[in-house]
N, C-alpha and C positions, 0 to 999 in steps of 0.2 A: 095438443099443446106443444109448441116447439120453442122452448126457452133455451138460451145458451147454457151449457154446462161448463162451469169454470172449475179449475182445480190445479193442484200441483202436478208436476211431472210424475211423481210417485203414484198419484191417484190414476193418471192416464195409463201408466204401465200396469197397474193392478187391473184396470178395466180390460186392457189388451190381453193380459194373462187369463182373465175369466173367459173372454171370447174364444181364445185359442183352446182352452180346456174344454169348453162346450163343443167346439168343432171336433176335437179329438174324440170326445164321447159319442157325438153324433155319427161320425164315420166308423169308429172302431167297435162300439158297443151296439148302437142302434142300426148300424149298417145303412145309413141314409146320407145322401149328398144333397145339401140344401139347394144348390143350383142358382141362387140369386142373392148372394151376400153383397150388400151395399149399405151405406149409412141409413137409408130410409127403411131398411128391413131389420134394424136393430133398435129395440125399444129399451129405454132406461127406466127402471123403477127404483124409487127411493127405498133404501134399506131401513126397516123399522128400528127405532131405538138408536139411531145414529147421532141424535142430539144436534148440536151446533155444527159439528163436522159432518156435513151431509155426504152420505155414500150412496152409490147407485149400483144396481145389479143389471147387467145386460140380458136381454131376452131376444132370441131370434124370432122374427115374424115372417109371414107370407111364405108358406111352404108349397105354394102352387107350382113351383118349378122343381120341387124335390123329387129325387129318384132313389129307389132302393138298390143297394149293391147286391149283386149275386154272390153266392157263397164262394165262387172262385176268384172274387175281387177283380175281375177283368171287365165285367159289363155292368150296366145299370139298367134298371127297369123303372118306368114311371109309376109313382104311387097312385093308387086308385082307391 
């Protein structure tokens, strides 16, 4: 389903902050590089209990191009 998501600038900035936080976690904690970040690989799920003021949570999808960072942070390895 691809419906347009409308909202205020504040909602879009919040969504962008969530995406950036997820990328920071993915890189720093999980030691993974997604490899194919694009709008088609970001899913939006409705947040439960958001009532009339609908909120969304972004989820990264399609990790087929993802690679794991080596411990020295200078090279990446394909996830298998």
